[in-house]
PDB file of N, CA, C and O in Angstrom:
ATOM      1  N   UNK A   1      10.643  32.575  29.781  1.00  0.00           N
ATOM      2  CA  UNK A   1       9.761  31.538  29.849  1.00  0.00           C
ATOM      3  C   UNK A   1       9.185  31.434  31.311  1.00  0.00           C
ATOM      4  O   UNK A   1       9.796  31.557  32.372  1.00  0.00           O
ATOM      5  N   UNK A   2       7.920  31.189  31.103  1.00  0.00           N
ATOM      6  CA  UNK A   2       7.169  31.333  32.665  1.00  0.00           C
ATOM      7  C   UNK A   2       7.383  30.000  33.257  1.00  0.00           C
ATOM      8  O   UNK A   2       7.608  28.982  32.603  1.00  0.00           O
ATOM      9  N   UNK A   3       7.291  30.081  34.633  1.00  0.00           N
ATOM     10  CA  UNK A   3       7.254  28.949  35.374  1.00  0.00           C
ATOM     11  C   UNK A   3       6.319  27.888  35.026  1.00  0.00           C
ATOM     12  O   UNK A   3       6.672  26.708  35.042  1.00  0.00           O
ATOM     13  N   UNK A   4       5.012  28.296  34.680  1.00  0.00           N
ATOM     14  CA  UNK A   4       4.044  27.329  34.229  1.00  0.00           C
ATOM     15  C   UNK A   4       4.456  26.674  33.074  1.00  0.00           C
ATOM     16  O   UNK A   4       4.387  25.448  32.993  1.00  0.00           O
ATOM     17  N   UNK A   5       4.934  27.468  32.049  1.00  0.00           N
ATOM     18  CA  UNK A   5       5.611  26.750  30.657  1.00  0.00           C
ATOM     19  C   UNK A   5       6.354  25.738  30.933  1.00  0.00           C
ATOM     20  O   UNK A   5       6.128  24.712  30.291  1.00  0.00           O
ATOM     21  N   UNK A   6       7.275  25.724  31.794  1.00  0.00           N
ATOM     22  CA  UNK A   6       8.562  24.781  32.202  1.00  0.00           C
ATOM     23  C   UNK A   6       7.797  23.795  32.751  1.00  0.00           C
ATOM     24  O   UNK A   6       7.914  22.732  32.142  1.00  0.00           O
ATOM     25  N   UNK A   7       7.056  23.766  33.680  1.00  0.00           N
ATOM     26  CA  UNK A   7       6.189  22.813  34.520  1.00  0.00           C
ATOM     27  C   UNK A   7       5.605  21.739  33.356  1.00  0.00           C
ATOM     28  O   UNK A   7       5.895  20.550  33.229  1.00  0.00           O
ATOM     29  N   UNK A   8       4.654  22.587  32.523  1.00  0.00           N
ATOM     30  CA  UNK A   8       3.900  22.039  31.433  1.00  0.00           C
ATOM     31  C   UNK A   8       4.905  21.072  30.494  1.00  0.00           C
ATOM     32  O   UNK A   8       4.569  19.997  29.997  1.00  0.00           O
ATOM     33  N   UNK A   9       6.064  21.640  30.388  1.00  0.00           N
ATOM     34  CA  UNK A   9       7.254  20.937  29.491  1.00  0.00           C
ATOM     35  C   UNK A   9       7.772  19.907  30.008  1.00  0.00           C
ATOM     36  O   UNK A   9       8.016  18.862  29.405  1.00  0.00           O
ATOM     37  N   UNK A  10       8.004  20.166  31.331  1.00  0.00           N
ATOM     38  CA  UNK A  10       8.563  19.178  32.066  1.00  0.00           C
ATOM     39  C   UNK A  10       7.469  17.650  32.210  1.00  0.00           C
ATOM     40  O   UNK A  10       7.828  16.473  32.252  1.00  0.00           O
ATOM     41  N   UNK A  11       6.263  18.150  32.252  1.00  0.00           N
ATOM     42  CA  UNK A  11       5.181  17.046  32.781  1.00  0.00           C
ATOM     43  C   UNK A  11       4.970  16.159  31.156  1.00  0.00           C
ATOM     44  O   UNK A  11       4.809  14.939  31.136  1.00  0.00           O
ATOM     45  N   UNK A  12       5.005  16.981  29.914  1.00  0.00           N
ATOM     46  CA  UNK A  12       5.347  16.314  28.739  1.00  0.00           C
ATOM     47  C   UNK A  12       6.194  15.573  28.604  1.00  0.00           C
ATOM     48  O   UNK A  12       5.823  14.424  28.367  1.00  0.00           O
ATOM     49  N   UNK A  13       7.706  15.817  28.676  1.00  0.00           N
ATOM     50  CA  UNK A  13       8.689  15.217  28.855  1.00  0.00           C
ATOM     51  C   UNK A  13       8.534  13.719  29.607  1.00  0.00           C
ATOM     52  O   UNK A  13       8.734  12.629  29.073  1.00  0.00           O
ATOM     53  N   UNK A  14       8.163  13.945  30.857  1.00  0.00           N
ATOM     54  CA  UNK A  14       8.038  12.612  31.865  1.00  0.00           C
ATOM     55  C   UNK A  14       6.843  11.989  31.285  1.00  0.00           C
ATOM     56  O   UNK A  14       7.107  10.786  31.280  1.00  0.00           O
ATOM     57  N   UNK A  15       5.804  12.139  30.849  1.00  0.00           N
ATOM     58  CA  UNK A  15       4.729  11.486  30.230  1.00  0.00           C
ATOM     59  C   UNK A  15       5.495  10.671  28.770  1.00  0.00           C
ATOM     60  O   UNK A  15       5.314   9.483  28.501  1.00  0.00           O
ATOM     61  N   UNK A  16       6.230  11.484  28.076  1.00  0.00           N
ATOM     62  CA  UNK A  16       6.637  10.912  26.615  1.00  0.00           C
ATOM     63  C   UNK A  16       7.788   9.751  27.251  1.00  0.00           C
ATOM     64  O   UNK A  16       7.811   8.646  26.710  1.00  0.00           O
ATOM     65  N   UNK A  17       8.475   9.957  28.090  1.00  0.00           N
ATOM     66  CA  UNK A  17       9.663   9.004  28.609  1.00  0.00           C
ATOM     67  C   UNK A  17       8.665   7.463  28.899  1.00  0.00           C
ATOM     68  O   UNK A  17       8.874   6.353  28.408  1.00  0.00           O
ATOM     69  N   UNK A  18       7.748   7.807  29.693  1.00  0.00           N
ATOM     70  CA  UNK A  18       6.982   6.557  30.194  1.00  0.00           C
ATOM     71  C   UNK A  18       6.554   5.909  29.443  1.00  0.00           C
ATOM     72  O   UNK A  18       6.540   4.685  29.576  1.00  0.00           O
ATOM     73  N   UNK A  19       6.013   6.602  28.295  1.00  0.00           N
ATOM     74  CA  UNK A  19       5.373   6.099  26.848  1.00  0.00           C
ATOM     75  C   UNK A  19       6.297   5.039  26.035  1.00  0.00           C
ATOM     76  O   UNK A  19       5.876   4.094  25.369  1.00  0.00           O
ATOM     77  N   UNK A  20       7.596   5.393  26.230  1.00  0.00           N
ATOM     78  CA  UNK A  20       8.671   5.064  25.326  1.00  0.00           C
ATOM     79  C   UNK A  20       9.103   3.747  26.036  1.00  0.00           C
ATOM     80  O   UNK A  20       9.335   2.732  25.380  1.00  0.00           O
ATOM     81  N   UNK A  21       9.229   3.796  27.711  1.00  0.00           N
ATOM     82  CA  UNK A  21       9.771   2.892  28.300  1.00  0.00           C
ATOM     83  C   UNK A  21       8.814   1.516  28.251  1.00  0.00           C
ATOM     84  O   UNK A  21       9.299   0.409  28.488  1.00  0.00           O
ATOM     85  N   UNK A  22       7.585   1.685  27.960  1.00  0.00           N
ATOM     86  CA  UNK A  22       6.612   0.176  27.925  1.00  0.00           C
ATOM     87  C   UNK A  22       7.316  -0.515  26.823  1.00  0.00           C
ATOM     88  O   UNK A  22       7.917   0.064  25.918  1.00  0.00           O
ATOM     89  N   UNK A  23       7.213  -1.641  26.947  1.00  0.00           N
ATOM     90  CA  UNK A  23       7.657  -2.852  26.130  1.00  0.00           C
ATOM     91  C   UNK A  23       6.444  -3.013  25.034  1.00  0.00           C
ATOM     92  O   UNK A  23       5.264  -3.105  25.373  1.00  0.00           O
ATOM     93  N   UNK A  24       6.865  -3.032  23.775  1.00  0.00           N
ATOM     94  CA  UNK A  24       5.927  -3.178  22.829  1.00  0.00           C
ATOM     95  C   UNK A  24       5.369  -4.811  22.636  1.00  0.00           C
ATOM     96  O   UNK A  24       5.956  -5.850  22.939  1.00  0.00           O
ATOM     97  N   UNK A  25       4.066  -4.631  22.038  1.00  0.00           N
ATOM     98  CA  UNK A  25       3.583  -6.058  22.231  1.00  0.00           C
ATOM     99  C   UNK A  25       4.438  -6.822  21.001  1.00  0.00           C
ATOM    100  O   UNK A  25       4.968  -6.200  20.081  1.00  0.00           O
ATOM    101  N   UNK A  26       4.474  -8.173  21.140  1.00  0.00           N
ATOM    102  CA  UNK A  26       4.925  -8.807  20.050  1.00  0.00           C
ATOM    103  C   UNK A  26       4.565  -8.721  18.543  1.00  0.00           C
ATOM    104  O   UNK A  26       3.357  -8.615  18.329  1.00  0.00           O
ATOM    105  N   UNK A  27       5.303  -8.743  17.558  1.00  0.00           N
ATOM    106  CA  UNK A  27       4.730  -8.710  16.289  1.00  0.00           C
ATOM    107  C   UNK A  27       3.560  -9.828  16.093  1.00  0.00           C
ATOM    108  O   UNK A  27       3.692 -10.955  16.571  1.00  0.00           O
ATOM    109  N   UNK A  28       2.427  -9.445  15.370  1.00  0.00           N
ATOM    110  CA  UNK A  28       1.513 -10.205  15.018  1.00  0.00           C
ATOM    111  C   UNK A  28       1.980 -11.104  13.719  1.00  0.00           C
ATOM    112  O   UNK A  28       2.940 -10.719  13.052  1.00  0.00           O
ATOM    113  N   UNK A  29       1.428 -12.051  13.452  1.00  0.00           N
ATOM    114  CA  UNK A  29       1.927 -12.985  12.108  1.00  0.00           C
ATOM    115  C   UNK A  29       1.086 -12.369  10.845  1.00  0.00           C
ATOM    116  O   UNK A  29      -0.137 -12.420  10.719  1.00  0.00           O
ATOM    117  N   UNK A  30       1.814 -11.908  10.139  1.00  0.00           N
ATOM    118  CA  UNK A  30       1.361 -11.392   8.976  1.00  0.00           C
ATOM    119  C   UNK A  30       1.407 -11.918   7.564  1.00  0.00           C
ATOM    120  O   UNK A  30       2.392 -12.539   7.163  1.00  0.00           O
ATOM    121  N   UNK A  31       0.527 -11.719   6.927  1.00  0.00           N
ATOM    122  CA  UNK A  31       0.405 -12.220   5.537  1.00  0.00           C
ATOM    123  C   UNK A  31       1.461 -11.806   4.466  1.00  0.00           C
ATOM    124  O   UNK A  31       2.512 -11.253   4.790  1.00  0.00           O
ATOM    125  N   UNK A  32       1.089 -12.139   3.006  1.00  0.00           N
ATOM    126  CA  UNK A  32       2.248 -11.933   2.361  1.00  0.00           C
ATOM    127  C   UNK A  32       2.160 -10.244   1.956  1.00  0.00           C
ATOM    128  O   UNK A  32       3.057  -9.766   1.262  1.00  0.00           O
ATOM    129  N   UNK A  33       1.243  -9.552   2.344  1.00  0.00           N
ATOM    130  CA  UNK A  33       1.121  -8.163   1.831  1.00  0.00           C
ATOM    131  C   UNK A  33       1.587  -7.151   2.759  1.00  0.00           C
ATOM    132  O   UNK A  33       1.253  -7.262   3.938  1.00  0.00           O
ATOM    133  N   UNK A  34       2.285  -6.217   2.405  1.00  0.00           N
ATOM    134  CA  UNK A  34       2.563  -4.993   3.248  1.00  0.00           C
ATOM    135  C   UNK A  34       2.663  -3.626   2.598  1.00  0.00           C
ATOM    136  O   UNK A  34       2.562  -3.568   1.373  1.00  0.00           O
ATOM    137  N   UNK A  35       2.841  -2.588   3.261  1.00  0.00           N
ATOM    138  CA  UNK A  35       2.968  -1.498   2.563  1.00  0.00           C
ATOM    139  C   UNK A  35       2.843  -0.250   3.230  1.00  0.00           C
ATOM    140  O   UNK A  35       2.482  -0.352   4.403  1.00  0.00           O
ATOM    141  N   UNK A  36       3.018   0.762   2.858  1.00  0.00           N
ATOM    142  CA  UNK A  36       3.190   2.111   3.894  1.00  0.00           C
ATOM    143  C   UNK A  36       2.448   3.363   2.711  1.00  0.00           C
ATOM    144  O   UNK A  36       2.153   3.180   1.530  1.00  0.00           O
ATOM    145  N   UNK A  37       2.334   4.352   3.363  1.00  0.00           N
ATOM    146  CA  UNK A  37       1.467   5.629   2.917  1.00  0.00           C
ATOM    147  C   UNK A  37       1.892   6.681   3.630  1.00  0.00           C
ATOM    148  O   UNK A  37       1.812   6.667   4.858  1.00  0.00           O
ATOM    149  N   UNK A  38       2.477   7.889   2.844  1.00  0.00           N
ATOM    150  CA  UNK A  38       2.903   9.080   3.360  1.00  0.00           C
ATOM    151  C   UNK A  38       2.419  10.245   2.493  1.00  0.00           C
ATOM    152  O   UNK A  38       2.583  10.270   1.274  1.00  0.00           O
ATOM    153  N   UNK A  39       1.809  11.215   3.201  1.00  0.00           N
ATOM    154  CA  UNK A  39       1.115  12.425   2.532  1.00  0.00           C
ATOM    155  C   UNK A  39       1.262  13.526   3.455  1.00  0.00           C
ATOM    156  O   UNK A  39       0.765  13.492   4.580  1.00  0.00           O
ATOM    157  N   UNK A  40       2.113  14.768   2.892  1.00  0.00           N
ATOM    158  CA  UNK A  40       2.487  15.650   3.280  1.00  0.00           C
ATOM    159  C   UNK A  40       2.037  17.340   2.461  1.00  0.00           C
ATOM    160  O   UNK A  40       1.828  17.377   1.249  1.00  0.00           O
ATOM    161  N   UNK A  41       1.981  18.138   3.008  1.00  0.00           N
ATOM    162  CA  UNK A  41       1.388  19.551   2.503  1.00  0.00           C
ATOM    163  C   UNK A  41       1.882  20.600   3.280  1.00  0.00           C
ATOM    164  O   UNK A  41       1.327  20.565   4.378  1.00  0.00           O
ATOM    165  N   UNK A  42       2.758  21.607   3.185  1.00  0.00           N
ATOM    166  CA  UNK A  42       3.232  22.836   3.616  1.00  0.00           C
ATOM    167  C   UNK A  42       2.827  23.954   2.827  1.00  0.00           C
ATOM    168  O   UNK A  42       2.812  23.919   1.596  1.00  0.00           O
ATOM    169  N   UNK A  43       2.426  25.162   3.659  1.00  0.00           N
ATOM    170  CA  UNK A  43       2.115  26.250   2.884  1.00  0.00           C
ATOM    171  C   UNK A  43       2.623  27.248   3.835  1.00  0.00           C
ATOM    172  O   UNK A  43       2.610  27.149   5.062  1.00  0.00           O
ATOM    173  N   UNK A  44       3.051  28.175   3.159  1.00  0.00           N
ATOM    174  CA  UNK A  44       3.628  29.502   4.055  1.00  0.00           C
ATOM    175  C   UNK A  44       3.153  30.763   3.381  1.00  0.00           C
ATOM    176  O   UNK A  44       3.011  30.771   2.159  1.00  0.00           O
ATOM    177  N   UNK A  45       2.909  31.789   4.083  1.00  0.00           N
ATOM    178  CA  UNK A  45       2.392  32.943   3.637  1.00  0.00           C
ATOM    179  C   UNK A  45       3.192  34.102   4.438  1.00  0.00           C
ATOM    180  O   UNK A  45       3.577  34.044   5.605  1.00  0.00           O
ATOM    181  N   UNK A  46       3.336  35.089   3.590  1.00  0.00           N
ATOM    182  CA  UNK A  46       4.301  36.250   4.052  1.00  0.00           C
ATOM    183  C   UNK A  46       4.673  37.598   2.908  1.00  0.00           C
ATOM    184  O   UNK A  46       3.808  38.429   2.633  1.00  0.00           O
ATOM    185  N   UNK A  47       5.787  37.642   2.438  1.00  0.00           N
ATOM    186  CA  UNK A  47       6.138  38.520   1.419  1.00  0.00           C
ATOM    187  C   UNK A  47       5.464  37.795  -0.051  1.00  0.00           C
ATOM    188  O   UNK A  47       4.831  38.377  -0.931  1.00  0.00           O
ATOM    189  N   UNK A  48       5.836  36.340   0.023  1.00  0.00           N
ATOM    190  CA  UNK A  48       5.482  35.643  -0.977  1.00  0.00           C
ATOM    191  C   UNK A  48       4.817  34.505  -0.523  1.00  0.00           C
ATOM    192  O   UNK A  48       5.163  33.962   0.526  1.00  0.00           O
ATOM    193  N   UNK A  49       3.692  33.995  -1.359  1.00  0.00           N
ATOM    194  CA  UNK A  49       2.736  32.818  -0.758  1.00  0.00           C
ATOM    195  C   UNK A  49       3.422  31.492  -1.612  1.00  0.00           C
ATOM    196  O   UNK A  49       3.538  31.509  -2.838  1.00  0.00           O
ATOM    197  N   UNK A  50       3.790  30.516  -0.880  1.00  0.00           N
ATOM    198  CA  UNK A  50       4.258  29.327  -1.310  1.00  0.00           C
ATOM    199  C   UNK A  50       3.658  27.948  -0.826  1.00  0.00           C
ATOM    200  O   UNK A  50       3.402  27.917   0.378  1.00  0.00           O
ATOM    201  N   UNK A  51       3.410  26.891  -1.492  1.00  0.00           N
ATOM    202  CA  UNK A  51       3.079  25.449  -1.065  1.00  0.00           C
ATOM    203  C   UNK A  51       3.665  24.531  -1.748  1.00  0.00           C
ATOM    204  O   UNK A  51       4.082  24.655  -2.900  1.00  0.00           O
ATOM    205  N   UNK A  52       3.724  23.518  -1.029  1.00  0.00           N
ATOM    206  CA  UNK A  52       4.377  22.205  -1.671  1.00  0.00           C
ATOM    207  C   UNK A  52       3.620  20.887  -1.070  1.00  0.00           C
ATOM    208  O   UNK A  52       3.194  20.955   0.083  1.00  0.00           O
ATOM    209  N   UNK A  53       3.479  19.928  -1.677  1.00  0.00           N
ATOM    210  CA  UNK A  53       2.902  18.981  -1.483  1.00  0.00           C
ATOM    211  C   UNK A  53       3.523  17.555  -1.909  1.00  0.00           C
ATOM    212  O   UNK A  53       4.164  17.487  -2.958  1.00  0.00           O
ATOM    213  N   UNK A  54       3.329  16.375  -1.072  1.00  0.00           N
ATOM    214  CA  UNK A  54       4.303  15.246  -1.556  1.00  0.00           C
ATOM    215  C   UNK A  54       2.981  14.000  -1.187  1.00  0.00           C
ATOM    216  O   UNK A  54       2.033  14.055  -0.403  1.00  0.00           O
ATOM    217  N   UNK A  55       3.338  13.159  -1.930  1.00  0.00           N
ATOM    218  CA  UNK A  55       2.193  11.905  -1.550  1.00  0.00           C
ATOM    219  C   UNK A  55       3.231  10.911  -1.877  1.00  0.00           C
ATOM    220  O   UNK A  55       4.067  11.211  -2.729  1.00  0.00           O
ATOM    221  N   UNK A  56       3.284   9.395  -1.111  1.00  0.00           N
ATOM    222  CA  UNK A  56       4.166   8.567  -1.504  1.00  0.00           C
ATOM    223  C   UNK A  56       3.575   7.358  -1.104  1.00  0.00           C
ATOM    224  O   UNK A  56       2.881   7.378  -0.087  1.00  0.00           O
ATOM    225  N   UNK A  57       3.740   6.218  -1.776  1.00  0.00           N
ATOM    226  CA  UNK A  57       2.988   4.849  -1.257  1.00  0.00           C
ATOM    227  C   UNK A  57       3.972   3.949  -2.023  1.00  0.00           C
ATOM    228  O   UNK A  57       4.689   4.116  -3.009  1.00  0.00           O
ATOM    229  N   UNK A  58       3.671   2.709  -1.001  1.00  0.00           N
ATOM    230  CA  UNK A  58       4.409   1.500  -1.475  1.00  0.00           C
ATOM    231  C   UNK A  58       3.777   0.093  -0.818  1.00  0.00           C
ATOM    232  O   UNK A  58       3.433  -0.016   0.359  1.00  0.00           O
ATOM    233  N   UNK A  59       3.713  -0.785  -1.665  1.00  0.00           N
ATOM    234  CA  UNK A  59       2.856  -1.901  -1.642  1.00  0.00           C
ATOM    235  C   UNK A  59       3.747  -3.140  -2.086  1.00  0.00           C
ATOM    236  O   UNK A  59       4.218  -3.132  -3.223  1.00  0.00           O
ATOM    237  N   UNK A  60       3.986  -4.172  -1.253  1.00  0.00           N
ATOM    238  CA  UNK A  60       4.685  -5.370  -1.594  1.00  0.00           C
ATOM    239  C   UNK A  60       3.909  -6.385  -1.309  1.00  0.00           C
ATOM    240  O   UNK A  60       2.982  -6.254  -0.509  1.00  0.00           O
ATOM    241  N   UNK A  61       4.206  -7.682  -1.995  1.00  0.00           N
ATOM    242  CA  UNK A  61       3.735  -8.952  -1.843  1.00  0.00           C
ATOM    243  C   UNK A  61       4.893  -9.876  -1.907  1.00  0.00           C
ATOM    244  O   UNK A  61       5.654  -9.906  -2.874  1.00  0.00           O
ATOM    245  N   UNK A  62       5.014 -10.640  -0.842  1.00  0.00           N
ATOM    246  CA  UNK A  62       6.125 -11.709  -0.905  1.00  0.00           C
ATOM    247  C   UNK A  62       5.198 -13.259  -0.932  1.00  0.00           C
ATOM    248  O   UNK A  62       4.186 -13.626  -0.334  1.00  0.00           O
ATOM    249  N   UNK A  63       6.020 -13.853  -1.838  1.00  0.00           N
ATOM    250  CA  UNK A  63       5.572 -15.234  -1.853  1.00  0.00           C
ATOM    251  C   UNK A  63       6.680 -16.186  -2.262  1.00  0.00           C
ATOM    252  O   UNK A  63       7.328 -16.000  -3.292  1.00  0.00           O
ATOM    253  N   UNK A  64       6.895 -17.228  -1.430  1.00  0.00           N
ATOM    254  CA  UNK A  64       8.140 -18.161  -1.458  1.00  0.00           C
ATOM    255  C   UNK A  64       9.245 -17.292  -1.717  1.00  0.00           C
ATOM    256  O   UNK A  64       9.559 -16.393  -0.936  1.00  0.00           O
ATOM    257  N   UNK A  65       9.787 -17.506  -2.685  1.00  0.00           N
ATOM    258  CA  UNK A  65      11.351 -16.625  -3.212  1.00  0.00           C
ATOM    259  C   UNK A  65      10.979 -15.532  -4.118  1.00  0.00           C
ATOM    260  O   UNK A  65      11.882 -15.073  -4.818  1.00  0.00           O
ATOM    261  N   UNK A  66       9.861 -15.065  -4.216  1.00  0.00           N
ATOM    262  CA  UNK A  66       9.455 -13.793  -5.045  1.00  0.00           C
ATOM    263  C   UNK A  66       9.186 -12.834  -4.251  1.00  0.00           C
ATOM    264  O   UNK A  66       8.709 -13.137  -3.157  1.00  0.00           O
ATOM    265  N   UNK A  67       9.364 -11.720  -4.505  1.00  0.00           N
ATOM    266  CA  UNK A  67       9.102 -10.482  -3.933  1.00  0.00           C
ATOM    267  C   UNK A  67       8.506  -9.392  -4.970  1.00  0.00           C
ATOM    268  O   UNK A  67       9.343  -8.945  -5.754  1.00  0.00           O
ATOM    269  N   UNK A  68       7.542  -9.030  -5.061  1.00  0.00           N
ATOM    270  CA  UNK A  68       7.088  -8.006  -5.994  1.00  0.00           C
ATOM    271  C   UNK A  68       6.789  -6.688  -5.115  1.00  0.00           C
ATOM    272  O   UNK A  68       6.092  -6.846  -4.112  1.00  0.00           O
ATOM    273  N   UNK A  69       7.187  -5.614  -5.370  1.00  0.00           N
ATOM    274  CA  UNK A  69       6.809  -4.134  -4.969  1.00  0.00           C
ATOM    275  C   UNK A  69       6.598  -3.081  -6.017  1.00  0.00           C
ATOM    276  O   UNK A  69       7.340  -2.826  -6.966  1.00  0.00           O
ATOM    277  N   UNK A  70       5.452  -2.506  -5.684  1.00  0.00           N
ATOM    278  CA  UNK A  70       4.892  -1.333  -6.400  1.00  0.00           C
ATOM    279  C   UNK A  70       5.076   0.037  -5.476  1.00  0.00           C
ATOM    280  O   UNK A  70       4.644   0.179  -4.332  1.00  0.00           O
ATOM    281  N   UNK A  71       5.975   1.204  -6.412  1.00  0.00           N
ATOM    282  CA  UNK A  71       5.988   2.165  -5.369  1.00  0.00           C
ATOM    283  C   UNK A  71       5.814   3.268  -6.100  1.00  0.00           C
ATOM    284  O   UNK A  71       6.299   3.146  -7.225  1.00  0.00           O
ATOM    285  N   UNK A  72       5.251   4.411  -5.870  1.00  0.00           N
ATOM    286  CA  UNK A  72       4.936   5.571  -6.427  1.00  0.00           C
ATOM    287  C   UNK A  72       5.190   7.018  -5.323  1.00  0.00           C
ATOM    288  O   UNK A  72       5.136   7.068  -4.094  1.00  0.00           O
ATOM    289  N   UNK A  73       5.481   8.116  -6.351  1.00  0.00           N
ATOM    290  CA  UNK A  73       5.916   9.361  -5.157  1.00  0.00           C
ATOM    291  C   UNK A  73       5.677  10.447  -6.376  1.00  0.00           C
ATOM    292  O   UNK A  73       6.022  10.428  -7.558  1.00  0.00           O
ATOM    293  N   UNK A  74       4.932  11.414  -5.577  1.00  0.00           N
ATOM    294  CA  UNK A  74       4.538  12.709  -6.420  1.00  0.00           C
ATOM    295  C   UNK A  74       4.967  13.730  -5.396  1.00  0.00           C
ATOM    296  O   UNK A  74       4.869  13.616  -4.175  1.00  0.00           O
ATOM    297  N   UNK A  75       5.561  14.962  -6.226  1.00  0.00           N
ATOM    298  CA  UNK A  75       5.837  16.129  -5.395  1.00  0.00           C
ATOM    299  C   UNK A  75       5.536  17.357  -6.339  1.00  0.00           C
ATOM    300  O   UNK A  75       5.764  17.315  -7.548  1.00  0.00           O
ATOM    301  N   UNK A  76       5.082  18.294  -5.786  1.00  0.00           N
ATOM    302  CA  UNK A  76       4.769  19.431  -6.498  1.00  0.00           C
ATOM    303  C   UNK A  76       5.196  20.670  -5.717  1.00  0.00           C
ATOM    304  O   UNK A  76       5.341  20.476  -4.510  1.00  0.00           O
ATOM    305  N   UNK A  77       5.414  21.833  -6.138  1.00  0.00           N
ATOM    306  CA  UNK A  77       5.481  22.947  -5.347  1.00  0.00           C
ATOM    307  C   UNK A  77       5.243  24.240  -6.327  1.00  0.00           C
ATOM    308  O   UNK A  77       5.560  24.284  -7.515  1.00  0.00           O
ATOM    309  N   UNK A  78       4.551  25.392  -5.490  1.00  0.00           N
ATOM    310  CA  UNK A  78       4.284  26.636  -5.960  1.00  0.00           C
ATOM    311  C   UNK A  78       4.485  27.811  -5.368  1.00  0.00           C
ATOM    312  O   UNK A  78       4.448  27.906  -4.142  1.00  0.00           O
ATOM    313  N   UNK A  79       4.730  28.884  -6.193  1.00  0.00           N
ATOM    314  CA  UNK A  79       4.824  29.911  -5.393  1.00  0.00           C
ATOM    315  C   UNK A  79       4.192  31.132  -6.379  1.00  0.00           C
ATOM    316  O   UNK A  79       4.320  31.265  -7.596  1.00  0.00           O
ATOM    317  N   UNK A  80       3.490  31.941  -5.443  1.00  0.00           N
ATOM    318  CA  UNK A  80       2.481  33.048  -6.227  1.00  0.00           C
ATOM    319  C   UNK A  80       1.603  32.293  -7.017  1.00  0.00           C
ATOM    320  O   UNK A  80       1.157  32.946  -7.961  1.00  0.00           O
ATOM    321  N   UNK A  81       1.239  31.233  -6.955  1.00  0.00           N
ATOM    322  CA  UNK A  81       0.428  30.550  -7.940  1.00  0.00           C
ATOM    323  C   UNK A  81       1.039  29.863  -9.179  1.00  0.00           C
ATOM    324  O   UNK A  81       0.366  29.250 -10.008  1.00  0.00           O
ATOM    325  N   UNK A  82       2.158  29.997  -9.219  1.00  0.00           N
ATOM    326  CA  UNK A  82       2.948  29.679 -10.305  1.00  0.00           C
ATOM    327  C   UNK A  82       3.844  28.190  -9.893  1.00  0.00           C
ATOM    328  O   UNK A  82       4.597  28.128  -8.921  1.00  0.00           O
ATOM    329  N   UNK A  83       3.605  27.141 -10.764  1.00  0.00           N
ATOM    330  CA  UNK A  83       4.288  26.049 -10.585  1.00  0.00           C
ATOM    331  C   UNK A  83       5.726  25.942 -10.732  1.00  0.00           C
ATOM    332  O   UNK A  83       6.286  26.015 -11.826  1.00  0.00           O
ATOM    333  N   UNK A  84       6.298  25.776  -9.669  1.00  0.00           N
ATOM    334  CA  UNK A  84       8.118  25.975  -9.425  1.00  0.00           C
ATOM    335  C   UNK A  84       8.691  24.516  -9.528  1.00  0.00           C
ATOM    336  O   UNK A  84       9.832  24.274  -9.921  1.00  0.00           O
ATOM    337  N   UNK A  85       7.874  23.670  -9.175  1.00  0.00           N
ATOM    338  CA  UNK A  85       8.751  22.230  -9.269  1.00  0.00           C
ATOM    339  C   UNK A  85       7.842  20.920  -9.163  1.00  0.00           C
ATOM    340  O   UNK A  85       7.005  20.811  -8.267  1.00  0.00           O
ATOM    341  N   UNK A  86       8.018  20.108  -9.957  1.00  0.00           N
ATOM    342  CA  UNK A  86       7.335  18.886 -10.060  1.00  0.00           C
ATOM    343  C   UNK A  86       8.099  17.589 -10.283  1.00  0.00           C
ATOM    344  O   UNK A  86       8.938  17.471 -11.176  1.00  0.00           O
ATOM    345  N   UNK A  87       7.737  16.522  -9.343  1.00  0.00           N
ATOM    346  CA  UNK A  87       8.507  15.278  -9.573  1.00  0.00           C
ATOM    347  C   UNK A  87       7.557  14.396  -9.279  1.00  0.00           C
ATOM    348  O   UNK A  87       6.688  14.586  -8.428  1.00  0.00           O
ATOM    349  N   UNK A  88       7.712  13.105 -10.166  1.00  0.00           N
ATOM    350  CA  UNK A  88       6.741  11.885 -10.212  1.00  0.00           C
ATOM    351  C   UNK A  88       7.918  10.555 -10.624  1.00  0.00           C
ATOM    352  O   UNK A  88       8.950  10.547 -11.295  1.00  0.00           O
ATOM    353  N   UNK A  89       7.425   9.856 -10.115  1.00  0.00           N
ATOM    354  CA  UNK A  89       8.240   8.447  -9.943  1.00  0.00           C
ATOM    355  C   UNK A  89       7.295   7.135  -9.798  1.00  0.00           C
ATOM    356  O   UNK A  89       6.550   7.127  -8.818  1.00  0.00           O
ATOM    357  N   UNK A  90       7.258   6.115 -10.609  1.00  0.00           N
ATOM    358  CA  UNK A  90       6.289   5.229 -10.392  1.00  0.00           C
ATOM    359  C   UNK A  90       7.191   3.856 -10.819  1.00  0.00           C
ATOM    360  O   UNK A  90       7.637   3.838 -11.967  1.00  0.00           O
ATOM    361  N   UNK A  91       7.425   2.895 -10.071  1.00  0.00           N
ATOM    362  CA  UNK A  91       8.273   1.903  -9.950  1.00  0.00           C
ATOM    363  C   UNK A  91       7.629   0.530  -9.678  1.00  0.00           C
ATOM    364  O   UNK A  91       6.647   0.529  -8.936  1.00  0.00           O
ATOM    365  N   UNK A  92       8.099  -0.748 -10.234  1.00  0.00           N
ATOM    366  CA  UNK A  92       7.826  -2.094  -9.918  1.00  0.00           C
ATOM    367  C   UNK A  92       9.098  -2.786  -9.784  1.00  0.00           C
ATOM    368  O   UNK A  92       9.123  -3.985  -9.508  1.00  0.00           O
TER     369      UNK A  92
END
């Protein structure tokens, strides 16, 4: 490893450490809605070409003593253009 590469990595670690050390702002007052979303894709090429993708979401609504949640997930994978795996989930 070159000395320049070590210096760049040390600077990156120092900056990352200072970013973590700062206090976060207090959480803001939020409404009854919440949610998250995740999306991923991976492709590899070599002796065989393969790819996979994921999608996931969750939406929640809280009101008084009731909690409603809608969630879904999809996963797919293929190799050499042929589907090798699929998975779907949807729930409330």
